[in-house]
C-alpha positions in Angstrom: 69.1 81.7 87.7 72.1 83.2 89.4 70.4 86.6 90.1 67.6 84.3 91.5 69.9 82.4 93.6 71.6 85.6 95.0 68.4 87.2 95.8 67.4 84.0 98.1 70.6 84.2 99.8 70.4 87.8 100.5 66.5 87.1 101.7 67.5 84.4 104.1 70.3 86.1 105.5 68.4 89.3 106.3 65.7 86.9 107.6 67.6 84.6 109.7 70.8 85.9 111.0 69.8 89.4 111.3 67.0 91.8 111.5 65.9 93.5 108.4 67.8 96.7 107.9 66.9 99.6 105.7 69.0 102.1 104.5 68.3 106.0 105.1 67.7 108.3 102.3 71.1 110.0 102.4 72.7 106.7 101.9 70.4 106.0 99.0 71.1 109.0 97.6 75.1 108.4 97.9 74.5 104.9 96.2 72.8 106.4 93.5 74.7 109.4 93.0 75.9 109.7 89.2 79.2 111.1 89.9 80.0 107.5 91.0 82.4 105.6 88.8 80.3 103.8 86.2 82.3 100.7 86.9 81.6 100.8 90.5 77.8 101.2 90.2 77.7 98.2 88.0 79.3 96.1 90.7 76.3 97.2 93.3 74.5 94.0 92.7 77.3 91.9 94.0 78.3 94.4 96.7 75.0 95.5 98.1 76.3 98.9 99.5 73.1 100.1 101.0 72.3 97.0 102.9 75.6 96.6 104.0 76.5 99.9 105.7 72.8 99.7 107.2 73.8 96.1 108.7 76.8 97.7 110.0 74.9 100.5 111.6 76.8 103.2 110.0 74.9 106.7 110.3 75.9 110.1 108.8 77.0 111.7 112.1 79.6 109.3 112.8 83.5 109.3 113.0 84.2 106.4 111.1 87.6 104.9 109.8 87.8 102.7 106.6 90.9 100.6 106.6 92.6 99.8 103.3 90.0 101.6 100.8 91.9 100.1 98.0 90.6 102.1 95.0 87.9 103.9 96.7 84.8 101.8 95.9 83.3 102.4 99.3 85.1 105.4 100.0 83.1 107.0 97.2 80.0 106.3 99.1 80.8 106.9 102.7 82.6 110.4 102.3 79.7 112.2 100.8 77.1 110.2 103.0 79.0 110.8 106.1 79.6 114.7 105.3 75.8 115.1 105.2 75.7 114.6 108.8 78.8 116.3 110.0 80.4 113.1 110.2 84.1 112.3 109.4 85.8 109.7 107.3 89.3 108.5 107.8 90.9 106.7 105.1 93.6 104.4 106.7 95.6 103.3 103.5 98.8 101.5 103.2 102.1 103.3 104.8 104.6 104.7 102.0 107.1 102.4 103.1 105.1 99.4 102.4 105.9 97.0 99.4 105.4 95.6 97.1 105.3 98.2 94.5 101.5 97.6 93.4 100.8 98.7 96.8 102.4 102.2 96.3 101.0 102.6 93.1 97.3 101.9 94.1 98.1 104.2 97.2 99.3 107.4 95.0 96.4 106.5 92.7 93.6 106.9 95.4 95.2 109.8 97.1 95.2 111.6 93.8 91.7 110.5 93.1 90.6 112.3 96.4 92.1 115.3 95.7 90.7 115.7 92.4 87.3 116.0 93.7 87.2 118.5 96.4 83.3 118.7 96.4 82.9 115.2 97.9 86.3 114.2 99.3 87.7 117.5 100.8 86.8 116.5 104.4 88.6 112.8 104.5 91.4 112.5 106.6 94.1 110.0 104.9 96.4 108.2 107.2 98.8 105.2 107.1 97.9 102.0 108.5 100.2 98.9 108.6 103.3 97.5 109.7 105.0 100.2 111.7 102.0 102.5 111.8 99.4 100.8 113.7 97.6 103.8 115.5 94.5 105.1 113.7 93.6 107.9 115.8 93.3 108.6 119.3 92.1 105.6 121.5 88.5 105.3 122.4 87.4 107.9 119.8 85.8 106.2 116.8 82.0 105.4 116.3 82.7 102.8 113.6 85.5 101.0 111.7 84.8 99.3 108.4 87.1 97.0 106.2 86.1 95.3 103.1 88.1 92.0 101.7 91.4 92.7 103.7 91.5 90.2 106.4 93.2 87.7 104.2 95.8 89.9 103.2 96.6 90.1 107.0 96.3 86.7 107.7 98.8 86.0 104.7 101.1 88.6 105.9 100.7 87.2 109.6 99.4 90.8 110.8 96.0 90.1 111.4 96.6 90.1 115.1 98.2 93.7 115.1 95.6 95.1 112.7 92.6 93.7 114.9 94.3 95.1 118.0 94.7 98.4 116.6 90.9 98.8 115.5 89.9 97.7 119.0 92.2 100.5 120.4 90.5 103.1 118.2 87.0 102.5 118.8 84.9 104.0 121.6 83.1 101.3 123.8 79.9 100.3 122.0 81.7 101.1 118.5 80.8 99.0 115.8 83.6 97.0 113.5 82.2 95.9 110.5 83.9 93.2 108.0 83.5 91.5 104.7 85.7 89.2 103.4 86.0 86.0 101.2 84.7 83.1 102.9 86.0 79.7 103.1 84.3 76.3 103.8 84.1 75.5 107.4 87.4 73.3 108.5 89.4 74.8 105.6 93.2 74.8 106.8 95.1 78.0 107.2 97.6 77.4 104.6 94.7 76.7 102.1 93.3 80.1 103.4 96.7 82.0 102.8 97.1 80.5 99.3 93.3 81.1 98.0 92.3 84.6 100.0 89.3 82.5 101.3 88.8 82.7 105.1 86.8 80.5 107.5 84.2 82.8 109.3 85.4 80.9 112.6 89.2 82.3 111.6 87.9 85.8 111.6 85.5 85.5 114.5 88.4 84.2 116.5 91.0 87.1 115.6 88.1 89.5 116.5 87.3 87.9 119.8 91.2 87.5 120.6 91.4 91.4 120.4 88.6 92.1 122.6 85.5 92.1 120.1 82.0 90.6 120.8 80.4 89.4 117.6 77.3 91.2 117.5 75.4 89.9 114.3 76.3 87.8 111.0 74.6 88.3 107.5 74.3 86.5 104.3 73.7 90.1 102.3 77.1 89.3 100.3 76.5 85.6 100.1 77.0 83.8 96.7 76.0 79.9 96.7 77.5 79.5 93.1 81.1 80.4 94.6 82.2 76.9 95.3 85.5 78.7 96.4 87.5 76.1 94.5 89.4 77.8 91.7 92.6 77.5 89.8 94.1 80.9 91.3 91.9 81.3 94.3 89.3 83.8 94.8 91.3 86.2 92.2 90.0 83.6 89.6 86.5 85.7 90.2 85.6 88.9 89.1 87.0 91.5 89.1 90.0 90.2 89.1 89.6 87.1 86.6 93.3 85.9 86.9 92.1 83.2 84.6 92.7 82.1 81.1 90.9 83.9 78.4 88.6 81.0 77.4 87.3 80.4 80.9 86.5 84.0 81.7 82.8 83.5 80.6 82.6 80.8 83.0 83.9 82.8 85.8 82.1 86.0 85.0 78.9 83.7 85.3 79.7 82.6 88.9 79.9 86.5 89.8 82.1 87.8 92.5 83.0 85.7 95.7 81.1 84.3 98.4 81.5 86.5 101.5 80.8 86.7 105.1 79.5 90.0 106.4 80.2 90.3 110.4 79.4 92.9 112.7 81.6 93.0 116.0 81.0 95.6 119.0 83.6 97.0 121.4 82.1 95.8 124.8 81.1 98.7 126.9 82.7 97.7 129.9 86.5 98.7 128.7 88.1 101.0 131.0 89.0 104.3 129.4 92.3 106.0 130.4 92.8 108.3 133.1 92.2 112.1 132.0 
């Protein structure tokens, strides 16, 4: 039943919120690469990487930044795929001076993982992104930026405005910003959003538009109608975190990963470029 509901949500999302988008053969090859971590591949059915990246209009020749790549779930797909078309991936991770300790552990683990596989990841450029390190790259130079389940962290830390402004500055006019995040019910107050990790679409759209972006399309690719968003430990009650009592884990495993918004923004073409 859950798989049926998820399939219906994806179908309706593709039909009614955006044109049907199909992944190219290189992206399909990257997703199906047997060198990908087995646990990562097991979550493809919840994260829909082919449809999501196609919806974000990412192409292998692009210069793309992935903001706060975590453990590299999307990096493992993006880096080899972009490399096929002489594209370039910037991995914008946590700054070395940013707490708490778990962020530094994750940062070091990610960087070590990249350096361990020079065949796939040798061309990934690692930079810092966060307080005191907001510049991603030269202004107006990126074709696309993607960020997966990170906006809620910026909202909680009151740094969302700075993050969206930095992403806007780095993109070329006409460039794409692709965002997914845990979706709160309409009308949820900001303090509840900070506590639960779920954000309203209107908040995220407002933050992006405040920075200068234009909403281009929304999709239900990553919707999960089984997620009520009302859990003891917020979104972290659900997989993959499962911050819940052992006797309740089967219940939350059955719900699956969170209900997620999938938003595509554009930096308008009529942005003045700096002289020179």
